[in-house]
PAKOL-220209 format. One record per residue (C-alpha): residue in three letters; x, z, y. Coordinates in steps of 0.25 Angstrom, whole numbers, plus 2048, in hexadecimal, padded with zeros to 3 digits. Layout:
N
ALAXZY/...
end
This chain:
501
UNK811EDA8D5/UNK81AEE38DC/UNK817ED98EA/UNK809ED88E6/UNK809EE78E7/UNK810EEA8F2/UNK808EDF8FA/UNK7FBEE28F3/UNK7FDEF28FB/UNK801EED906/UNK7F5EE6907/UNK7ECEF2905/UNK7F3EF8910/UNK7F0EEF91A/UNK7E2EF0914/UNK7E3F00918/UNK7E4EFE926/UNK7D7EF6926/UNK7CBEFF929/UNK7C5F0091A/UNK7B8EFC91E/UNK7BCEED926/UNK7BEEE5917/UNK7B3EE9911/UNK7A9EE691F/UNK7B1EDA922/UNK7AFED7912/UNK7A1ED8913/UNK79FED0920/UNK7A5EC491A/UNK79DEC690D/UNK790EC9914/UNK792EBE91D/UNK795EB4915/UNK788EAB913/UNK77FEB591A/UNK775EA991C/UNK776EA0912/UNK769EAA90A/UNK75EEA7911/UNK755EB3915/UNK74FEB9908/UNK740EC0907/UNK746ECD90C/UNK74CEC8917/UNK742EBE91C/UNK73BECC91C/UNK744ED2926/UNK742EC492F/UNK735EC7930/UNK736ED5934/UNK744ED593D/UNK73DECA945/UNK730ED3949/UNK72EEDD954/UNK730EEC951/UNK722EED953/UNK71EEE4947/UNK72BEEA941/UNK723EF6940/UNK717EF093D/UNK71EEEA932/UNK724EF792D/UNK717EFC92C/UNK713EF4923/UNK71EEEF918/UNK72DEF1919/UNK72CEFE920/UNK739F00919/UNK741EF6921/UNK73BEF892C/UNK747EFF933/UNK751EF1930/UNK747EE6934/UNK746EED943/UNK756EEE941/UNK757EDF93E/UNK74AEDD948/UNK755EE1952/UNK760ED894C/UNK758ECC94C/UNK754ECC959/UNK763ECB95E/UNK76AEC4952/UNK75DEBC94D/UNK757EB9941/UNK760EAF93A/UNK763EB192C/UNK770EB492F/UNK76CEBF93B/UNK762EC6933/UNK76DEC8928/UNK77AECD932/UNK774EDB933/UNK776EDD922/UNK785ED6923/UNK78BEDF92C/UNK783EEC927/UNK78BEE9918/UNK796EE691E/UNK796EF3927/UNK791EF8917/UNK79EEF4913/UNK7A8EFB91C/UNK79FF0891C/UNK7A0F0890B/UNK7AEF0690F/UNK7B2F12919/UNK7A7F1C90D/UNK7B1F16902/UNK7BDF1C90A/UNK7B8F2890E/UNK7B1F2B8FE/UNK7BDF238F8/UNK7C9F1E8FE/UNK7CDF12908/UNK7CEF0A8FB/UNK7C2F0E8F5/UNK7B9F0A902/UNK7C0EFE904/UNK7BEEF78F7/UNK7AFEFD8F6/UNK7ACEF6903/UNK7B2EE88FE/UNK7A9EE88F1/UNK79EEEC8FA/UNK7A1EDF901/UNK7A2ED68F5/UNK796EDB8EE/UNK78AED18EE/UNK77EED98F3/UNK789EDC8FF/UNK785ED0904/UNK777ECE8FF/UNK773ED9906/UNK77CED6912/UNK776EC9913/UNK767ECD912/UNK75FED191D/UNK75AEDF918/UNK75FEEE91C/UNK768EEE90E/UNK774EED915/UNK773EF5920/UNK76CF01915/UNK77BEFD910/UNK781F0091A/UNK77BF0C91D/UNK77AF12910/UNK78AF12910/UNK789F16920/UNK782F2091D/UNK78CF26911/UNK797F2491B/UNK793F2C924/UNK78CF38919/UNK79CF37914/UNK7A0F3A922/UNK797F44925/UNK79AF4D917/UNK7A8F4C91A/UNK7A8F50928/UNK79AF5692E/UNK794F5493A/UNK788F52941/UNK78EF45946/UNK790F3F939/UNK784F43931/UNK77CF3E93E/UNK783F2F93A/UNK77FF3292D/UNK770F34931/UNK76EF28939/UNK773F1F92E/UNK76DF26922/UNK760F2392C/UNK764F14930/UNK766F1491D/UNK755F1891D/UNK750F10927/UNK758F03921/UNK756F06914/UNK74EF11910/UNK753F0F900/UNK762F12905/UNK75DF20907/UNK75DF238FA/UNK76DF248FC/UNK76AF33905/UNK769F388F6/UNK778F358F3/UNK77BF3A902/UNK774F488FD/UNK77BF498F1/UNK787F478F8/UNK785F52904/UNK77FF5B8F9/UNK789F5A8F1/UNK793F5B8FC/UNK78BF69903/UNK78CF6E8F3/UNK79AF6B8EF/UNK7A1F648FA/UNK7A3F56902/UNK7B0F568F7/UNK7A6F588EA/UNK79DF4F8F1/UNK7A7F448F1/UNK7A8F45901/UNK7B6F48903/UNK7B6F5490F/UNK7BCF5F915/UNK7B9F6C910/UNK7ADF73918/UNK7A7F80918/UNK79AF81910/UNK792F8491D/UNK796F74922/UNK792F6F913/UNK784F74914/UNK783F6E923/UNK788F6191C/UNK779F62914/UNK771F6691F/UNK779F5B929/UNK775F5091D/UNK766F5691C/UNK765F5492C/UNK76CF4592B/UNK75FF3F922/UNK757F46929/UNK754F39932/UNK753F32927/UNK747F38922/UNK741F3792F/UNK745F27932/UNK744F23923/UNK738F2C920/UNK72DF25925/UNK733F18922/UNK734F1A914/UNK725F20913/UNK720F1391A/UNK728F0A910/UNK723F13904/UNK714F0E909/UNK71AEFF90A/UNK720EFF8FC/UNK715EF78F5/UNK718EED8FD/UNK725EEE900/UNK728EEE8F2/UNK71FEE88E9/UNK729EDF8E4/UNK730EEC8DD/UNK72EEF28CF/UNK731EFE8CA/UNK740F018C7/UNK746F008B9/UNK753F048B2/UNK759EF68B2/UNK758EF58C1/UNK763F008C2/UNK76CEF68B8/UNK769EEB8C2/UNK76BEF28D1/UNK77BEF18D1/UNK77AEE08CF/UNK76DEE18DA/UNK773EEA8E5/UNK781EE28E1/UNK77AED58E0/UNK782ED18D5/UNK780ED78C8/UNK78EED58C5/UNK793EDA8D1/UNK78AEE68D0/UNK790EE88C3/UNK7A0EE88C8/UNK79CEF38D3/UNK793EFB8CA/UNK7A0EFD8BF/UNK7ABEFD8CA/UNK7A0F0A8D3/UNK7A2F118C5/UNK7B0F118C5/UNK7B1F168D4/UNK7A6F228D0/UNK7B2F248C4/UNK7BFF248CF/UNK7B6F2B8DA/UNK7AEF388D2/UNK7A8F408DC/UNK7ADF398E8/UNK7A3F2E8E1/UNK797F378E3/UNK792F318F1/UNK793F228ED/UNK78DF258DF/UNK781F2C8E4/UNK77FF208EE/UNK780F168E4/UNK777F1F8DA/UNK76DF278E2/UNK765F1D8E9/UNK764F138DD/UNK75FF208D3/UNK756F248DE/UNK751F148E3/UNK74EF128D4/UNK746F218D1/UNK740F1C8DD/UNK73EF0E8D7/UNK739F138C8/UNK72DF1B8CF/UNK729F108DA/UNK72FF008DC/UNK73AF028E5/UNK745EFE8DC/UNK74EEF18E6/UNK75BEF18E3/UNK75FEEB8F0/UNK758EF98F4/UNK766EFF8F0/UNK771EF68F7/UNK775F018FD/UNK77BF098F3/UNK784EFD8EF/UNK790F028FA/UNK792F108F2/UNK792F088E4/UNK79DEFF8EB/UNK7A3F0D8F0/UNK7A5F138E2/UNK7ACF058DE/UNK7B5F068E9/UNK7BAF128E4/UNK7BCF0B8D6/UNK7C4F008DD/UNK7CBF0B8E7/UNK7D2F0F8DA/UNK7D8F038D8/UNK7E4EFB8DC/UNK7DEEF48E8/UNK7E1EE68E3/UNK7D7EE88D7/UNK7CEEEE8DF/UNK7CDEE38E5/UNK7CCEDA8DB/UNK7BFEE28D7/UNK7BAEE18E5/UNK7BCED08E4/UNK7B7ECE8D6/UNK7A9ED58DB/UNK7A8ECB8E7/UNK7ACEBF8DC/UNK7A2EC58D1/UNK796EC58DC/UNK79AEB78E3/UNK78EEB18DB/UNK785EB98E0/UNK78BEB98EC/UNK787EAB8ED/UNK77AEAD8E9/UNK774EB68F2/UNK77AEAB8FD/UNK772EA28F8/UNK766EAB8F8/UNK762EB98F9/UNK755EBA8EF/UNK756EC18E4/UNK755EB98D8/UNK760EB18DF/UNK75CEA68D6/UNK74EEA68DF/UNK752EA38EB/UNK744EA08F6/UNK74BE958FD/UNK743E9790C/UNK74BE8E914/UNK749E8390B/UNK73AE8490E/UNK73BE8791B/UNK743E7991D/UNK739E72916/UNK72EE7791E/UNK737E74929/UNK73AE65927/UNK72CE63923/UNK723E6A931/UNK717E64937/UNK711E6A943/UNK704E7093C/UNK70AE7392F/UNK706E81928/UNK70FE8B920/UNK708E91915/UNK70FE9D90B/UNK70FEA08FB/UNK70DEAB8F8/UNK70FEB1909/UNK70FEC0903/UNK71BEBE8FC/UNK728EC68FC/UNK730EB78FF/UNK729EB790D/UNK728EA890E/UNK721EA891B/UNK72EEB0922/UNK738EA8918/UNK733E9A91F/UNK730EA092B/UNK73FEA592D/UNK745E9792A/UNK73BE91934/UNK73BE91941/UNK72CE88943/UNK725E8B936/UNK717E86932/UNK70CE8E937/UNK709E9792D/UNK6FCE9492B/UNK6F5EA0922/UNK6FBEAA92B/UNK6F0EB4933/UNK6FAEC0935/UNK709EBE935/UNK713EC892F/UNK715ECD93C/UNK708ED0940/UNK704ED6933/UNK712EE0933/UNK715ED9927/UNK71DED0920/UNK712EC691D/UNK707EC0923/UNK6F8EBF921/UNK6F3EB391C/UNK6E5EAE91E/UNK6DBEB1914/UNK6D4EA3916/UNK6E0E9A913/UNK6D5E8D913/UNK6D1E92922/UNK6DFE94928/UNK6E6E89921/UNK6DBE7E927/UNK6E0E7392F/UNK6F0E7392B/UNK6F4E66927/UNK6FFE6B91F/UNK704E7A918/UNK710E7D914/UNK710E86907/UNK71CE8C905/UNK719E928F7/UNK723E9E8F1/UNK72BE988E3/UNK72DE8B8DE/UNK71FE848DC/UNK71CE718DA/UNK70CE778DE/UNK70EE7E8E7/UNK701E808ED/UNK6FDE858DD/UNK705E938E1/UNK6FDE978ED/UNK6F3EA18E9/UNK6E6EA58ED/UNK6DFE9F8F9/UNK6EAE9B8FF/UNK6ECE918F5/UNK6E0E8E8F4/UNK6DCE88902/UNK6ECE81901/UNK6E6E7A8F3/UNK6DAE768FA/UNK6DEE71908/UNK6EDE6B905/UNK6F5E628FE/UNK705E648F8/UNK70CE598FE/UNK71CE5D8FB/UNK71FE6A8F5/UNK72EE6E8F7/UNK734E798EE/UNK741E838F2/UNK746E8E8EC/UNK73CE998EA/UNK731E918F4/UNK729E848F3/UNK724E7E8FF/UNK719E73900/UNK713E6C90C/UNK703E6B90A/UNK6FAE61912/UNK6ECE63914/UNK6E2E5A90A/UNK6DBE4F914/UNK6CEE5591A/UNK6D1E6291A/
end
């Protein structure tokens, strides 16, 4: 037993020589790269692909119609895809890198607020969460928002400890970038403001930010410098927020008002595992008890964004759990503080246990990004069916067209030479939208088409019966079903024109 203790102590001493950010960053990189291209792009990522492959002018027109809040991210992805391409892996690599950096920054922040071991275990725990993989493998802005939230908080701590305009300028840049990437993440400013005010009123130590003593005049400057630092946020994100507000009825028409039971489901939602989310909350609670007043910043960084979004979501449809992914690192920081209080082997056991408990969810999210995961949508399978049987002159019809499933984008992404989308009168790029406009008189637009590939959402034994309105009437009148293929979440049918038509 004594030799084991000595060996463990020697291993820990060697680990202390390694930069605290390195093990969490490497572990996060390894985990998020594993199976990066296994799950096909899901509906939200298809929207990213559609937007990122447009010109800057077309992106500006899109932002004027819908998704203005995500416009800066789309512009960033436009630059990225111009360099790296638009493969599934290429689209997701920025999220991988962002989560990797977030894990390293979290370890540094934990070392500043707690101690080295607290930061290390916080970063390691963050790395093994299924939610870190889920949003680190998604071509959406949540990983970038998570990274910037941790970065901004770390820079705030640095500026409060060692005030200076250069440090406040760095903080201002990070917060402005955070707002441009993810407007909801600006709720983090409530936590930052609380800590700044308490540091001004009672001093940095009372706010949980250890700092050398500063005269009262310097304490006063902290408040004013923070106020000045958030001015760029208002100037950049303010117009974006106003524009996004006008688009809310289109953007979030699928979201309901928040209910109290949504709060209980949140840990599992952001961690992408109810079990692991529960473990994280339990260990984080122990960390709060250990830290005392030093817990103010991470606790408020978790609770205030959640409570603000819930309060807003109870009035207007706004509550979407993944919008709060950026608070997860701060819960991990609290958990890391608890783990730092026990022996290193015991703390590592907790991290490993959390990783093992999340393995089923880790495997599931690498099969599909859809939710629930029991209802995948197989765009690739349908595209393969069409590619295998396509002939010159074939057309394709989608039902429904205006759906968040983005049936047309899903098939077009996987087909190098898709059939002619016969009912389109103005595509989504020219419309400045995520959806194309369809022919108001489908029978006329279908005239003369020998074969149609009909792609329908859901599983249908009789896919023609699932097509509504004039489009369905025209298809049933002029075409017969030759063959039907069913793939998860989708049905594809080959239609041939009736003789004499």
